[in-house]
N, C-alpha and C positions, 0 to 999 in steps of 0.2 A: 504494500500500500504506500502510495506517495502522498505527502502533504505539501500543498503549495501555499506560499505566502504572497501577499501583494497581488492577489488574483483578479482584481478589478483595475489594475494599473496598466500602463502601456505594454509592458512585457508580460505581466501575469495573465492578462486576459487572452493574449495570444498563446501562452503556454496551455491554458485551459483548452483552447481549440485544438492545439496540437496533440495533447494527451487524449482528448476525446476521439480524434481521428485515428489514433493508434489503438484505441480500445483499452487503454491502460486503466488500472484500478487506482483512483486518486480521490482525494477530497481537498477542499479549499478552506483556508482559514479566512474568516470574515470578521473585520473589526467592528463594523456597524450593522445595524438592522437593514439599512438600505442595501449594503453589499450582500448581506445574507439573502435578501429577497431577490436581488438581481441574479445571483448565482443559482439559486434554486429554480428560478424561472427558466434557466437554461438547461435544467435537468442535471445540474452538478450537485454532488453531495457537498454540503458546506457546513462548517462548524463555527460557532461564534467564539471568538478568541482574539487575543492580542499578544504580540511578542513582549509587551511590557507588563503583562498580567500572568505571573507564574502559574497560578491555579488553572486558568483557562488553557494555557499553553500545554501544561502537563496532560490535561484531559484530551486535547486535540492530538497529541502525539501518541496516544495509545493505539497500538497495532500498526504503527507506521515504521517502515524500514528505510524509506528514502525521503529526504526533505529538500525542497527548493526554497532557498533562503534569500530574501531581500527585504530591506526596509528603507523608507525614504524619510524617516523621522530625523529631526535634528539630533546630532550626536548618536547616530544610529549604531555605531560600533558597540555601545553598551548593550543595546537590545540584541544585536546579533550574537555577541559573545555569550550572553545569558541563554539565548536560544540554542546555541551549540552545546552548552553544558546540559541544558534540559533534554536535548535530543539524545545525547550520549547516555544520560541516566535512564531514558525511556527505551533504550535498546535500538535506536536508529543506527543503521549501518553505513549510510552514504549520504553526504550532503552536497548539493550543487548550489554554489553561492554566486549570485550576481554581483560582480564588482565593477570596475571601470578601467578603461585604458589609461595608462600612465601612473598607476598606483605605485606609491613609494612611501616608505616609513619616514623619510626625511624631506618629503615634499613641503613646499610652502602652502599647499592647498589642504585645508582641514578635511575636506571630503576624501582626498586621497589617503591622508594619514589614517582616517577612520577605517577606510577599507583595508588598509595595510594591517591595522591592529586586528581586525576581524579575520582576515586571511591567515595571519600568524596563529591566532587562536584555533582556527580550523585545522591548520597543518599540524599543530601541536596536540590536537585532541585525541589522536590515535584512530579517528574515524576515516573511512575512505572519503575522498573529496574530489570535486571537480570545480574549478574556478573559471568563471566566464568574465572576460574583460572587454566589453564592447565599447565602441566609440559613440559619437553623438547619434541620437535617434532621428531617423527621417520623420517620424511622427511629431517631433518637436515643432515642425513647420505648421502643422495644424493647431497643436495645443497652445503654442506661444505666440504665433505671428499671424494667424489667419484673421483675427478680428481687426487688427490694424490694416492688413492688406485689403480686406473687404471695404474698409472705410477710406481707402485711398491714401493711407498714411505710410510713411517709411518704416522699415524694419531697423530698429536701433539696437546695436550690439557692440560690445567693446572687444570685438575679435579682430579688428584691423583687416589686413589682407590675408589672414591665415586661412588655410584650406583644411577641410574636414572630410574624412572618408565615411560619410553618412551611412548608417546601417538601418535597415528595416527591422522593427521589433519582431516581425514574423520570422526573420532569419535567426534572431537571437533565441526565440522560443523553439525553433526547430532544433537548434544545437542543444538547448536545455532538455528537450524531450528525448533526444537521442541519448544524452548522458544519463538520464533518469531511467531509461527503459532498456538500454543495451549494455553489454559488458565492454570493457576495454577503455573506459574513460577515467578510471580512478587514478588519482595522483597527478592529473594533468591540468594545465592552465591554458585556456584558449583565448587568444587575442582575436576579437571579432570585428570586422570592418565590412563596409560595402565595397563595391568594385572600383570606385572613382572618388578622388578627393576634389572637392569644390568649395570655393570661398563663398561667403554670403552674397557678394556682388554677382558672382556667376550664377548662383541659384536664383536670385531675384530677377536676373536678366532672362533666364530660361522660363521662369514662371510668368514673367511679363509677356513673353512671346505666346505662351499658351492662352493667356487671358486677353491678349490683344490690346494691352495697355501697359504703361510703364509701372514697374514696381521698384521702388527705391530702397537701397540699403545705405544707412548712414552710420559709419563707425563713430563711436562715442568714447569718451574717456572712462577710465576705471572708476573715477569718483562719481561721474554722472550715472554709470550703470549701478554702482553700489547704492546710491541714493534712490534711484528708481525702484530697485528691487525691495529696499526697505519700505518704500512707499506703497508697494503692493502687498506688504504684510510679511515678507520673509524676515526671519530673525537675523541678527548680525552674523552669526556663525555660518548660516547657509548662504547669505548674500555674499559674504567674503569668499566662500568656497566657489560660488559661481563666477565671481569676478576673476579670481585667480585661475579658474578653469579656462577662461578665455584669454588670460595672459599666456597660458600654455599654448593655446591655439595660435596666437601670434608668433610664438617661438617654433611652431611646426610640429608639436607633439601629436596632433590629430590627423596629420597628412598621410602617414604611411598606410598602405593597404596590405592585407594579408589574404591568403587563400584558404583560411581556416574553415569558413562556413561550408565551402564546397568539399573540403577534405573530410569534414565530419558528416555532412548530410548527403553528399553526392550531387547537390544542386548548387548552381552558381547563385551568389547573393543578388537580391533585387537592386535595380538601379534607382537613383533618386528621380530620374526622369519618369520612370514608370510609376513611382509613388505619386508624383505631382499630377500626372495624368489621371490616375485612379481617384484622386481626391480633389480634383479641380473645383468641384461645386463648393467646397469649404472656403474657397478664396474669392468667390464671385459676390 
């Protein structure tokens, strides 16, 4: 039995679809009543629980032998490390953790340091593990920028001219599903990217051609980005993490591409052009 966390998020919901397609035995951890209802409406076995609630997590882990672990909470490493310990105590044998490209214990980015601490805890746990390190999600274009683009406003990011090997979350989920249902992935770390690195200006230009109108990208300063994110309700820890993430983009950390998606799944990763065409209505 597999337990999935984050099952209504960008990657988690695609993993649910991938596991259903494989006919795998799994259940999903739901933090809220809304998530619980959304999952059960899809015919998914869902259990109410939270990584921050040891009692509910212990109950959810009963009968589970594989765990897909992710958290988007502030200081998420604390939750993930506690979940690793709880999983080990419950008899879980294998954990697949969603991490991020560029993770380093001495990074200036607090998100990367948090992932590094959780990765180290997993490696030291004695459990079988697989770590997924994807780059930026193609789905971010809909989640973060579609409202501005619809309104004819520019996309503002502190990424400069940096290029990113955008990946479709469906490809991340396909790799995760393989790691959770097939042998041979234990002890491995997978760097996951799309097939092409594109800067924000290049993406907005391509999107503009599809829409038949100009879509602007305006590079902004780190300070302006930080203030804007705090204005949207992000706490300082997360906002600083996002700012330094884009500092890394300017230094080229998100540009390299890998062939890992195809290596693991047998299928080439989806292009950003295909994603934009499939989701064009979101930008109109």
